[in-house]
C-alpha positions as CSV (number, residue, x, y, z in Angstrom):
1,X,18.4,36.4,-184.9
2,X,17.3,33.3,-182.9
3,X,18.0,31.3,-185.9
4,X,21.4,33.0,-186.6
5,X,22.3,31.9,-183.1
6,X,20.9,28.4,-183.6
7,X,23.0,28.1,-186.6
8,X,26.2,29.5,-184.9
9,X,25.8,26.8,-182.2
10,X,25.0,23.9,-184.6
11,X,28.2,24.6,-186.9
12,X,30.8,27.1,-185.3
13,X,33.1,26.8,-188.1
14,X,30.7,28.6,-190.4
15,X,31.4,32.0,-190.8
16,X,28.0,33.0,-192.4
17,X,25.7,33.1,-189.3
18,X,28.3,35.7,-187.8
19,X,28.1,37.7,-191.0
20,X,24.3,37.8,-190.9
21,X,24.0,38.4,-187.2
22,X,26.4,41.5,-187.2
23,X,24.8,43.1,-190.0
24,X,21.3,42.9,-188.3
25,X,22.4,43.7,-185.0
26,X,24.2,47.1,-186.7
27,X,20.6,47.6,-188.8
28,X,19.0,47.2,-185.3
29,X,21.4,49.9,-183.9
30,X,23.1,47.7,-181.3
31,X,26.2,48.3,-182.2
32,X,27.7,46.7,-178.8
33,X,26.0,43.4,-179.8
34,X,27.4,43.7,-183.1
35,X,31.1,44.2,-181.8
36,X,30.2,41.2,-179.4
37,X,29.8,39.1,-182.4
38,X,32.7,40.5,-184.7
39,X,34.9,39.6,-181.8
40,X,33.2,36.3,-181.5
41,X,34.0,35.6,-185.0
42,X,37.7,37.0,-184.7
43,X,37.9,34.0,-181.7
44,X,36.7,31.4,-184.2
45,X,38.0,32.4,-187.3
46,X,41.2,34.3,-186.7
47,X,42.0,37.9,-188.0
48,X,41.6,38.2,-191.8
49,X,41.2,41.9,-193.6
50,X,37.4,41.4,-193.4
51,X,37.1,40.9,-189.6
52,X,39.6,43.5,-188.9
53,X,37.6,45.9,-191.3
54,X,34.2,45.3,-189.5
55,X,35.9,46.1,-186.2
56,X,37.5,49.2,-187.2
57,X,34.2,50.4,-188.9
58,X,31.8,49.6,-185.5
59,X,34.4,51.1,-183.4
60,X,34.4,54.5,-185.6
61,X,30.5,54.2,-184.8
62,X,30.9,53.5,-181.1
63,X,33.4,56.5,-180.7
64,X,36.4,54.0,-179.9
65,X,39.1,55.7,-181.7
66,X,42.4,53.8,-180.4
67,X,40.3,50.5,-181.3
68,X,39.5,51.6,-184.8
69,X,42.8,53.1,-185.6
70,X,44.3,49.6,-184.5
71,X,41.7,47.5,-186.7
72,X,42.4,49.8,-189.4
73,X,46.2,49.5,-189.2
74,X,45.6,45.3,-189.2
75,X,43.9,45.8,-192.2
76,X,46.5,47.6,-194.1
77,X,49.1,45.5,-192.9
78,X,47.1,42.7,-194.8
79,X,46.4,45.1,-197.3
80,X,48.0,48.2,-198.2
81,X,45.6,48.9,-200.8
82,X,42.6,49.1,-198.7
83,X,40.8,52.8,-199.3
84,X,38.4,52.1,-196.5
85,X,41.0,51.4,-193.7
86,X,42.9,54.4,-195.1
87,X,39.8,56.7,-194.5
88,X,39.2,55.3,-190.8
89,X,42.7,56.0,-189.9
90,X,42.7,59.4,-191.2
91,X,39.3,59.7,-188.9
92,X,40.6,58.1,-185.9
93,X,44.3,59.5,-186.0
94,X,43.7,62.8,-184.8
95,X,41.5,61.7,-181.9
96,X,44.0,59.0,-180.8
97,X,47.1,61.2,-181.0
98,X,46.0,64.7,-181.1
99,X,46.3,67.4,-183.5
100,X,49.5,69.4,-184.4
101,X,49.6,72.7,-186.5
102,X,47.7,72.8,-189.6
103,X,45.0,70.1,-188.0
104,X,47.5,67.3,-188.6
105,X,48.0,64.4,-186.4
106,X,51.0,65.3,-184.0
107,X,53.7,62.8,-183.2
108,X,55.4,62.2,-179.9
109,X,59.0,62.5,-179.5
110,X,59.6,58.9,-178.4
111,X,60.8,60.1,-175.1
112,X,58.9,59.2,-171.9
113,X,56.5,62.0,-170.5
114,X,58.1,63.5,-167.4
115,X,56.1,65.2,-164.6
116,X,57.3,67.7,-162.5
117,X,55.7,66.8,-159.1
């Protein structure tokens, strides 16, 4: 890990050390650390399909359903044919929006929620 961190400090424009350290952290079960480095890669290289997909995959493992859904949605905007992003959205959507009849995600009315107090 120290080798990859040193490589990132030496040349912050090289995406390879980020990719390696994310994989190592994930393999070690350090999902929060892996997520941190994905976000660092996003800051340095901007959003692209690969980074958004990694964000979505880690968010699913961390049970951050809204982040998983949003990241997968970003992937689909860049590549509408991404089966991985579609699968992540199918997993996250019911947890973000709730379930309607038949187990399908339920959409809102588009109207603000009113509380009777």
